[in-house]
N, C-alpha and C positions, 0 to 999 in steps of 0.2 A: 150436555151441549157445550161445544167450545165457544169462547167469547173473545172478542177483540175489543179492548178498551180504548176508546178514542181520545182519552186524555189521562196521562199518568206523569207525574213530576219526577220521574225516575232519574233523569240526568241531573236535575237540580240536587237531588239527594246524593247522588254519586259524587258530585263536586264538593258538597259540604263535608261529606265523610272522608274524601281524599285529602282535604285540608288537615284532617286529623290523623293522616297516615294510614287509613284503612284500605284494605284490598278486597276485591271480589265482593263488592257491595250488593249488587243484585242478587248474587247467589246466597249470601249470608243473611240479607235482610228482607228480600222480597220473594224469592223463588218459591218457598214453601206455601205462602199465601196465594200466589198465582196458581200453583198446582192444586190447592184445596178448592179454589174457586173455578178451576178449569179455564183460567184465562190464558189463552195461548199467545198473547201478545198485545201490542197496543201502540199508540203514538206516544213515544217517550220524549219528554219535553225538557229542554233547557230554558230557564227563564231567570230574570233578575229581580230581586227584591227592590222595592222603592225605598232606598235608604239615602239620606242626604250626603253621607260620607262615602258613597260608593263610587269608585272609578269604573263606570259601566264597561268600557272597552276592555280594561284589564280583567274585570271580573268574568266577562264573557269568554275571553281567551282562556282563562283558568278552567272554565266549565268545559270548553271544547277539548282542551288537553286531557282533563280528567275523564271525559267521555271516551276519547280515543283510547286511552289506556285501559279503561274498563272493557271495551270491545275487544281490543287486541289480546288481552289476557284471558278472554272467555269466548274464543272463536267457535268452540264446539257448542256453546249455549245459545248464541244469538243467530238469527237469520235477519240481516238488515235488508229491508225492502227498498230497492233502488229503481227497479224498472218493472214493467208489465211481466207478469208471470212469477215474480218473486214471492208474492203472498202465498200462492198455492205451493211453491217449493218449500216454504217453511212448514206448511201443514203436513206435506208428505214426509219431510225429514224430522218432524216432531221437535223443532227448535222453537225458541221464543221469537215470534214474528214482530220485528220492530220497525216502524216507520219513524225516522228521526225528525224531530220537530223543534221549533223555536217559538216560544210564547212571548211576543213582543220584540220589536227590532230597534228599540231606542239606542242600543249600544252602537249601531252602525252609523247614526247620524244621517247624513245625506249621501253617504258613500255606498252606492248600490253594488260596487264590486264585491262587497261582503257576500252578496247572494251567490256570486260565482264560487267563492271560497267555501261557503256553507254547502253548496251543491256538491262540490268536489269532495267534501268530507262525508257525504252520504245523506245530508239533510234533504228531505223532500216535502217539508211542510213549514209554513210560517203563519203566525198572526202578526199584524203590524204593531199592535199596542197591547199592553197589559194595564188597562184602566186609565193610564196617563195620556197627556198630550205629548207628542214627540215630533221629530222632524218629518214623519211620514203620515201620521194619522192621529185620531183622537179617540181616547177610551171613554168608558162610561163616567169617569170622574172628571172629564174635561168639559170645555165649553160646548154647550149643546148645539151652538151655531157653527162649530168648526168641524170639518170632516177630514177627508183625504187632502193632503197637500199635493202640489204637482209632483214632488218627488215620490209621494205615496202611489199616485196613479202609475208612475213609471215602474215602481217596485212591483205592483200587481202585474203589469204587462211583462216584466222580466221574469217573474215567477212562472207565469203561464208558458212563456217561451222556453224556459228551462225544463219545465215539467214538474212543477212543485204545487202542492195543494194550498189554496188560499183559505184561511180560517178567519171568520168574523167574530168569534166569541171574544168578549171584552170590549168590542167596538161600540161607540155610542151610535144613536140612530142615524145621525148625519153621515158618519163614516160608513155604516152599514149600507145605506142607499147609494153612496158613492161607489162602494165596492160592487154592489149589484149593477150599477150602470157601466162599470169598467170591465168586469170579467166577461170572457167568452166561453169559459168552461164551467163545469160544476164547481161550486164552492161549498164550504161547510161551516157549521157552527159546532165545533167539536165537543163543547161542554156547556150547553145552555138549555133552559127549560121554558115552559109556556107562562108568559106573564099573566095570562087570564087565570091561572090557578094559583100563582104566587106573584104578587105585585112587587117584584124586585127589579131594579134597573138592569141587572145582569141577564134577566130573562127576556125572551122574545115575544113581540106582539103577534097577533094572528097574521097581520099583514106581512111581517118579516118571515114567519114560518112558511107561508104560502109562496113568498118570493124565492126562498131557498129551493123549494120544490120545483118552482117554475124553471130554475136553472138546472134542474136535475141533481141538486146537491142533497145533503142530509143534515140532520140535527142529532148530535149525540146527547142523550138525556143525562143530566148532571146529578150526582148523588151528594153534593154538598148540601147539608141540611137546610141552610137558610134560603136556598133556591128551590126547595121542595114545598115549603109551606111557611106562612107567617105565624101560624098557630103552633106553639110548642108541642101540643098533644098530637099534632098531625105530621110530625117530622119522623115518618116511618116508611117502611118499604111499600106499603100499599099506596100511600100518597105519592111516593116516587113513581110507581107504575102508573098512577093516574095520569102523569105527564106523558108517558108513552101512549096511553089510550088516547089522550086529547090530541096529540100531534098526529097520530095515525088517523084520527077522525077528520083532520084538516087536509092531510096530504096523501094518505095511503101508506102501506107498509114500506115501500121502497125508499122512503126518505127519513126513516127513523133508525137510530142506532143507540149504542151505549157509550157515554163519555163520563165515566164515574167521577174523576177528579178526587180520588181518595186522598185525604190529607193527614190522616192520623200519624203517619210516620214522619211528618214535618214538624211535629210538636217536640219540645224538649222532653216532656213527660210522655213516654211512649205508651203509657196505659190510658192516655186521654183519647177516648173514641168519640167525643161529642161533636166532631166536625161532620160526621156522617149520620144517616138516619138509622133509627132502630131497626134491626134486621138486616142492615146493609153497612155494617161498621167498618169493613175493610175488604180487601180483595178476596179473602177466603170465603166470604159470604155471598159472592156474586151469583152462585147458582140459585139462591133464593129468588132472584128476579126471574130467572127462567121458570121456576116452579110457579111463581105468581102469575106469569103470563099463561101457562098452561091452565091454571085454576080459573082464569078468566075466559077460557075457551079458544085461545089462540092455537092454530094448527101448527104442527111441527115445521112445515116449510116456511111459514111466516115468522116463527120464532127464530129459525136459522138466519133469516134475512136480517132481523134486528140484532141478533147476537154477533154476526160477523160478515155476512154476505153483502150487506149494503156498503160497508166500508171497502170490501174487496172490489165492488163495482166502481166506486170512486177512483181507487188507485189504478185499476185497469183502464179507466177513461183518461185520467189526468197525467199519469206518469208516462215516460217514453221508453 
């Protein structure tokens, strides 16, 4: 079964390795794992670390240039999803289906013209924050009483007008509900789990999960082990799939997808696989999720929806 991963920090990894002068990063460091896990693409993310000495704007520009170089030198490898119909085109042509994404917009400050530039570069997805407070929104590490700013509201409206997917993962609850009140199209939580099963502030309450479904959006279930369970013994693939079961029970099949957020390749020690659950250590193990769903009695048509069709529905609805 083909899989579309709703959250992969590939462009961040590309940018870091480009600084070291490396070429063809996806092909050399990720492609074989994607093939082994039958992952046919994903939302590939550019994001900034929260570092005190970081020049956000300069760092984001470096990431965008590195990403552009990676795509231009691997044109036969990638199918960049920019408009309706592009997702299916990638499947037919057997290319890596990529929706370009940005995780956190703090680098743009209040300058929403950045969204025009990102759109023209092929980006079709943004979350407004990565945990922090910025000029647009408030992440889970920020003031719980602070949500979207007026500029953040305008950013959401501009994204929808352009045809970009709005992502609420990493937003605090006030920002989440401000997004809910602002959007007119489906929005997503690309890599978030159920707080009822794992009481982490990055996970979603039942009310948030139902609200996303109410807007016809979806939740990509996250494989970062600390969002799977608070119990070390339960940070495994079965408890990961428990989150899928739980969200399906609240919303039905059409609002659940996979947003793995594999992090092992971001570590300096590439043998360190402890960021992901047992049995789902990296992209090469992704088919274990499909098998576990079959083991639990899911029918093939429903598994296909979770694996990639639900994301395809979002893109066909939001993109232009």
